[in-house]
N, C-alpha and C positions, 0 to 999 in steps of 0.2 A: 430657557437654559436647557442644555443637552448633556447626556452622558453616553458612555460606550457600553459594550457588552462582553461577557465571557463567551467562550466557544468550546465545544467538545471536539478534540482531535485524538487520533490514535497514536500511541507511542509505546515503545518497549517499556515494560513495567520494572520498577525498582522501588525500594522503600522510600528513597529520597524523591523520586519522581511522583510517586503516589501522593506524598505529602505536598509537593509543589502543585500538583493538579488540584488537590483538595483546596489549597489556599486560593487558587484561581477561581474555583467554583464559588467561593465565599465572597468574592470581590464586591458583590452588591448586597448579599443577604446579611453579612456581618463584617464590616470593614475592619474592625479592630482585630478580630480573630484571624482574618485573612492575612494581614500584614505580619502578625506574629508567626503564623504557620509558614509564611514565605521565608521569613528569616531562619527558622529551624531547617527548612528544606534546603536552603542555600548553604547553610553550614555543613550539613551532612553531604551534600553533593560536592562541595569543595574538597572535603577530605578524601572522597573516592574518585574524584575526577569525572563525575557523572554530568556530562555536558547537557544532556536532555533535561535533567532535573534543574540544572543551573539556569537553563533558558527559560523554563516556566516560572521559576522563582523570581528571576529578574523581570520577566514580563509582568507578573503580578505587582511587583514593587514599582515598576515603571508607571503602570496605569494608576496605582494609588498615589504616586507623586504628582500625576497630572492634576489631581484635585486638591492635594494637601501640601503641595510645594510649588516650585517654579517650573515652567516648561523646560528650562535648560537642565535642571536636575533630572527630570523625567526622561529627557532625550538621552542622557548619558546611560541610564539604566536600560532603556529600550534598545539602544545601539548594541550594548553588550549582549542582550538577549538575542538579538538578530544574528550576531556572530555565532552564538552557541547553536542556534537552530540551523544555520548554514553548515556548521561542522557535522551535525548528525543527520542532515537531510530532511528536517522536519519543515516541509513547505507550508503547512497550515500555520505553524508557529511563526515562520518568516512573514507571512501575510499579516498576521495580527500585530507583529512588531512594527511593520510598515504602517499599518493603520494607526497605531499608537503614536508613531513619529509624526504622521500627518496631523493627528489631534494636537500634538505639542505646537506645531506650526500654527494651527488654528488658534490655540490659546494665546500665541504670541502675535496675533493680528495678521498673519500671512495667509489670508483666506484663499486667494487665487492659487498660490503655490501649493497649498495643502490639497486643494481640489485636484490640481494637475498631478499630484503625487498619488492620490488614492483612487481617482476615477478609472485609470487604466487597469486597476486590479479587479474590477467588477466581474469581467467574464471568467477570469481564472478562479475568482472566489466562488462563482456559481458551481464550478466543477469540484472544488476542494472543500469548501466550508459548508456547514449545515446549521440550520435552525439559528441559535443565538449567534454563531460565528458569522453567518451570512448577514444576519440582522445587524450585527456590529458594523460590518463593512458598509452596508446601505445607510445606516444611521449616520456614519461619519460623512459620507457623501452628502447626505441631506443637510447636515450641520454646516458644511462648507457653502452649499448653495444658499442656505438661510442667511448666513453672515454676509453673503454677496448681494443680498436683497432679492434673490430669485426664489421667492416663496413657493411658486407653483412647482418647480422642480424639487424643492425641499420637501414639500408636503407629499409628493408622489413617492419619493424614496423612503420617507419616514413611514408612510402607510404600508409600503411593501415590506419594510423591516419588521413592522408589527405582525404582518401575515406570516413571515418566515419564522419569527419567534414563537408564534402560536402553535406551529407545527411540532415543536419539541417541548421538553419540560424545562422551563426557565426557572432559575434560582435568583430572582430579583430583576432580571433584565426586562421582563415584561413591564415592570413598574417604571423603569427608565424610559421605555418606549411610550408608555402612556404620557409621561412627563414631556418628552420631546415632541410627540404629536400634538399635545395641547399647546406647546410653544408655537408650533407652526400655525395652528388654528387661530391663536391670538394674533399672530402677525397678519393673518388674512381677515381678521375681524369677526370670526365666528366664535364669540365668547361663550355662548350657551353650550355648544358642542365641546369646546375646550374645557369648560368647567366639569362636564360629565366625565371626561377622561381623567381630570385631576382628582375628582372624588373617588373614582375607581382606584387610581394609583395610590392615593393616601390610605384608602382602606387596606390595600395589600401591603403598603409600606409599614403598617402597624405590626406586621409579623416579622419585620426585618430589623436588624440592628445597624442602621445606616443613617446617621444623623445628617450627613451631607445630602443624601437623596431626599430625605424628608424636607430639608430646608429649600431645595430647589422646587419641589412640588408646592410647598407653601407659598413661596414667592410668586409662582405663576398663578396660584389661586387668588392671591392678593391683587394681582393685575386684572384678572377676570372680574372679580367682584367690584373693583374700583370702576372699571369701564362699563359695568352693568348698572352703575349708579347705586351700588349696595356697599359703599365703603365701610359703613359701621360693622357689617358682618365680617369684614376683613381684619378688624382690630385684634380679635383673639389670635389670629395667625401672626400678626405683627409682634405681639407680646411674646408668643412662643418662640419666634425667630430670634428675638433679642435675648432670650434666656439661653440660647445655645452658645456654648463656648466657641471662640474663633480659633480652634486649634485642631489637631488630628482627631480628636474625639467629637468634634462638632462640625462647623461649616468648613474648616480649613482656611488657610490664609488667602481666600479669594474675595472678590467684591461681594459684600453682603447685600448689595442693592438697596442701600439706605435711601437713595433717591426715590425708589418705587414705594418703599414703606412710608416715606414722607408724604407722597401724594395721597395715599390711602388715609393717613392720619389727618391731614389738612382737610380733605373732602368730607371726612367724618366729623369735623368740627373740633378735633383735639389739637389745638394750635401748639400747646406746649410739647406734645409728643412730636408733632410735625417739625417744630423748630429744632428739637434735638436730632431728628433724623436728617434734616438738611445740613446741620453742622457736621454730623458724622460723614455724610456723603461728600461734603467739600474736602474733608481731610482724606477720605479714602480715594477719591477720584482725582486728586491733585496730580497733574501730569499725564492723566490717561488719554489714550488716543482712540478709544472706542466711541464712535459717533453717537450711538443710541444712548449710552450712559451719560455723556455730556449733555445731550439734548434733553433727556429726562430730568437731569438735575436743574437745568435752566427753567424748565416748566415748574418744577417743585419750588424753586426760589421765587418764581412769579406768583405761584399760588400762596406762598407765605406772605409775600408783599400785599396781595389782595386781601388776605385774611386780616392784615393789620390796617387795611384801608388805604394803602399806598398804591392806588390804581395807576397813576401816571408812571410810577417807577416800574410797575409790573409790565405795563404796555411797552415802555421803552426797552426793557430787558428782552421782551419777545419780538421786538422789531428786527433783531438779528436774523438774517435769512437762514433757512435750513442748510446744513453742511452736507457735502457729498458723503454718501454711505449711510445716511440716516434712513431708517425704515419708514414705510408708509404709516405704520401705526403711530410712531413717535411724531411724525410730521402732522398727522391728524390731531394728535393731542396738543401740539404746539399751536396750531391755528384755532382750535376750539378755545383754548385758554386766552389767546389774543383777542378773539371776538368778544369773550366775556369781559375782558378788561376795557376794551374800546366802547362796548355798550354802556358800561358803568360810567365811563368818562363822558357820555353824551356824544359819542362819535358814531352815529348809526351807519353812515356811508362806509367808514373804515371797517366797522364791525360786520357789515353785510359782505364786504369784499373778503374779509377773513373767513366768514362762514361759507362763501362760495368756493374759496380755495379748499376749505375743510370738506365741503360736499364733493368737490371734484376728486380729492384724494380718497374719500370714502367710497365713491363710485368705482374708482380704480381698484381699490381693495376688493370690492365685491366681484369685479370682473376677474381679478386674480384668483379669488376663491373658486369661482366657476371654472376657470382654466386649470386650477390646481386639481380639481376633481377629475377633469378630463385627462390631465397629465398622469394622475394616479392610475386611471384605467388603462391609458396607453402603455405606461411603464409595466403595469401588471401583465398586459398582453405580450409585450416584448420579452419580459423575463420568462413568462410561461412558455413562449415559443422557443426561447433559448434553452430552457430546461428540457423541453420536449426533444429538441435537436440533440442535446447532450445525452438524454435517455436513449434516443434512437441510436446514436453513435455507440453508447455503452452496450446496448442490446446487440448491435452488429458485432461489436468486439467480443462479447460473450458467446455469440453464435459462432463466430470464427474460431474462438478458442475451443468451443465444444466440438466443432467439426474437425479441428486439428487434433483434439484429443481422441475423437472417434477414429480418425484416420490412423493416428499412431497406434491405437488399440487394435485396429484392423491389420495394420502392418505387423504388429507384434504377433497377432494371431496367425497371420499368414506365414511369418517366419517360423512360428512354432509348427505349423502344418508342414512347411517345407522341410524343417528338421525331422519331423516324424516320417515324411515320405522318404527323405534321404536315408534315415536310419532303417526304414523298412526296405528300401532298395538295397542298402548295404547288407541287411540281414538276408534278403532274398538272394543277393549275389553270393553271400557266404553259403547259404543253403544250396545254391546251384553249383558251387565249385568246391565245397568242403564236405568231407565225410563226417557225419554227425558223431560217429562212435569214436574215431581215432583223432579227429581234429585235423587230419592231413587233407591235402587236395584229393579230389575224386578222379575217377577215370575220365570224366567229361573234360575236366581242366587239363588233364594230361594230353588228351587229344587236341585241345586248343593250343597249348603252348609248345608241344614237342616239334611240330613242323617248323615253327619260327626259330626255335633254338637250334635245330639241325641246319637250317638255312644260314643262320648267322655263323655257326661253326664252320660250315663249308666255305662261306665267303671270307672269313678271317683265317682259314686254314689252321684252325685250332680243333683239338679233339673234343668230342662230346661223349662222355661215358654214360651208358644206360645200365643200371643195376636192377635186376628183377629178383625179389626175395620171396621165399615161401617158408612159412613157419612149419617145422617138422612135426609130424604126428598130430596135427591140429584136429583132424577128424576124430581121432581116438579121444581127445579131450572133450569134444562136443558129445560123442556117444556115451562116454563113461561118466563124465562130470556135469554134463548139461550145457546148454547154450549160454547160460549166464556166466559160467566159468570161461567159456570161449570168448565171450565179449570182453571180460576183464583182461584176458590175455592180449586180445587185439588192441584194446585201448592202451595198455601198458607199453606195448611195442611201438604203437604210433607216437606216444609221448617221448619214448627214447629216441626214435628216429628223428622226430622234429627238433629235439633238444641238441642233437649232435650234427646238425646240418650247417653248412655255410649259408650266408645270405643269398648267394647266387644259386644254391642247389634247390631243386624242386623235389619234394617227397610226396608221393601219392599212394593211396590205397588202390591197388590194381584190380582187386576183386577178391572176395572171400578172405582167405588168409594170405594172399599175395600182395606185395608192395613193390613200387617202382621208384627208383631214385635216379634223378637226372643230375649229372655233374658236369657243367660246362667247363671248358679249358682244362680238362682233366683226362689224362691218358688212362688206359685200362689198368696198368700196373699200379698207379696211384690210387685208382678207385678200389682195386683189390685190397690194398693195404688198409684203407679206411673201412672197408666192409668187414675185413677180418677183425679189426679192432671193435667194430660194432657187434660182431658175433660173440666175441669174448665178453663184452659188457653185458649182453643179453643173457648169456649163460650164467654169469655171476649174479645178475639181478634175480633170475628165476630161482636159483639155488638159495639165495639169501632170503627170499620171500615166498617160500614154497606154498604157504597156505593160500595166499592170494593169487599166486601164479603157478598152479599145479600143471603137470603134464609137459607140454612142449617147451623145452628149455634150450632149443637150438633152432637154426634155420639153414636152409640151403639157398645159394645165390648164384646167378649167372651174370657175367659182365661182358659187354661189347662196347667198343668205342668207334666213332665215325671214321677215324683215320684208318682203322683196320677193316672196316666194313663200308667201303665207299659207295655202296649202292643206295637205293632209295630207302625211305623210312621203314617200310615193312621188313626189309631185309635186316636192318639194324635191330629191330625189336625181336625178329625171329632168331637172330644170332644169340642175343642175350637169353631168350627163352630156351633155346637149345642147350645152352650152358647150364641153365637151371635144371633141366631134365637130366642132363648128364650127372650133375651133382647129386640129385636124388637117387639115381640108379647106382651110384658108387657108394651109397651108404648114408647119404644126408650129412648134415653138420659140416658143410664145406663150401668153398667159393671157387668157381671155375671161370676162366677168362677165355674168350674167343680170340685166337691169335693165328690168322691166316690159315684156318683149317686145323690147327693144333689145339689141344686142350691143356690147360694148366690146372693142376689140382691144388686144393687149399692145403 
């Protein structure tokens, strides 16, 4: 007999989901608490539309129904669980639901279809599932192989499932695997090793609240003790099994294997108990299509006939040839009982023939047992290789991600450095072209842009006015009030000049207390009007803030434009500078314009 396993998967946390996951973990350790919690989780999840929690609650109920209801009831629940997992993208949950559906097909006798459904999931399961989860998948594959009579493959997968489960902290699944591995060893004829696994499983099962799992372990121990010619030792297990209720709190509505219990009772000499078990088995197995169960019942009926001295009837019953699908173990049991009946009837030739068939099957089982151990080693090597490949791929992926992250960090660092360099270059450019005190362009910038501006003006035949300004009495301010007061004065004038410029104008500190204003597409007369307005503003600002701006409250300015001074650049600058000198000589606080050799006063 076999069971499945829970698995640990990651999912977003919620109160309902935590409850559902807790119910899943209790699937083997406490079957009653497990189904109660699953119901509570599903109720909470339904109210909140929590599909992840609904999926795990349904998955738990589905696996519970596999053992305590019909395969079709379980399939409905597992199909709904699968839809929930698909909606939330929980691939681990989807795999487990698929395994559960395969298990339902297995319960329904569709062994080949179930194997074809679950075997292709193996490689993906290696990537996604861990410990109990992977063990569950492997155990399901093993169960399908076992039912198909391929005990070597079944043993290999079951042994690997036990190895996977041992790597994690199992909550009852290890007991399931001890039971299932013992079942495969029973099929292969290694009853001593199977019994040791069963003893270990029963010892651990004593700490669980799972009557169904206890019953399966006990039935397998009855089989082992009976085949080891120790049927009397199996009778306590038989009586304990009969005491279990056949409902959700006990064995569940599954075959109680009364035919197996009957064989133990009859071989132990308890004919009354054996008769009762055969009668129950006949009722339970009416209409069953499971070959081993029907064949075991036939042997039990023959044993009962022999116990009553009806040897000929027993031999006649066992004359029916083995049916397709019967395991080697059951066929061995069949021919062994037939030989005993024929020997008692005084038919040594027929008994010898039956014993030879028994010996042939027994040898075949021994060869299968040897092959099974080889298959287990080969499968372990194959899965280990696949795991190593997956780990290598994962390591390369992590290395690529680290390299990408490092490259991204380097790129960000480089971008930061570039930004720093650009900021530094901008600052250097500002320092190279700006006067730090006034914030205006400096003489160097003036020398850079003036030739181009003059060339553009001459090309477009538009005037370019040059205004040279000198703050009046600035030396007196420095001498009497100090250079700090002079600096405040220069800074204030620079701020005023910069604030009242057009975007196309260029204002520069020409040197000392002198400033230069370039006004493209502006004739001298317009430049004069703007400069006079600036003079008026400056005087008003100085008088209104005398404490901060003492001393020079006026300026003198000279203006020339390129249309009136058509010569080269030095002549344009000289014409403006000459007008500045004339303004200072005429008493300061005025603006003069160069006009074909004439001077216009402010």
